[in-house]
N, C-alpha and C positions, 0 to 999 in steps of 0.2 A: 120610401118614396116621399113621405111627408117631410123628412129632413131635407131632401133635395128641393122640394117646393119652398121650404123655409129659407134655405140658402139662396135660392133663385130670387125670392121675394126681396131679401135684404139687398142683394146686388142690384136688382132693378130699381129699388127704392133710392139707393144712393146715386145710381146713374141718372134717373129722372130728376133727382134733386140737383145734381150737377148741371144738367141742361137747363133746368128752371132758373138757376142762379145766373149762369153765364149768358143766357139769352134774354134776361129780363130787361125790359125798357118800357117807358111809358108811351104807348101807342094805341090808337083806336082802329087799326087795320083789322078787318074781319079775319083774315088768315092768321094773323098773330094772336088774336083772341081765341080762336079755335085751337091753335097749337098750345097755348098756355093752359087752356081749360082741359085739354087732353092730358097734358103732363100732370096737372093737379089730380085728375080722376085716376090716372095710373098710380100716382103715389097713394091715394086713398085706398085703392084696391090692394096695394102692397101692404099697407098698414093693417087692413082687415085680415089678410092672409097671415101676417106675422102674429097677430093676436090669436088666431085659431090654432096655429102651430107652435105657439110659445111654450106649452108644457113639455115639448120635446127637448128644450134647452135645459130644463131643470133636471138635475140628477136625481133619479128616483132611488129612494132607500129600499133596501131589500126588506120585504115583509117577512117577519118571522112568524111562522105558524106553529103553534104547539098543539099537539094532540093529547087530550086528557082522557084517560080511560077510567071508568068507574071501578069500584072495588070488586064487582062481580064479573068483569071482563077477563077473559083468559089472556088477552094481549097486554094487560096492564104491566107497568114496570113494578117489579117486586122490590120493596124496600122494607126489610124486616124490622128496622127500628121504628119506622112510621106505623107499620102494622101492629107492632106490640104496644106502641103508645096509645093508639086509638082502638085497639081490640078488634082488629079485622082478621086475626088468625084463628 
């Protein structure tokens, strides 16, 4: 679901940017100022959403967990050469 929100944010960001660029003109009409401010606010919301969901774009490395058993454990991996060298037998 977060990946969908990330993709949707990116699409809406570019869409709002397109309309902001194409409709830009120097005007002091109230409706135009409200429209432009809403486009800017929408783009800022998209930027915040992209920043929150950005870690899903990074490929996560597989974490290798190694289980180490002590010499007294019955589940430990037996290594006769190691045991002879350090006197665990």
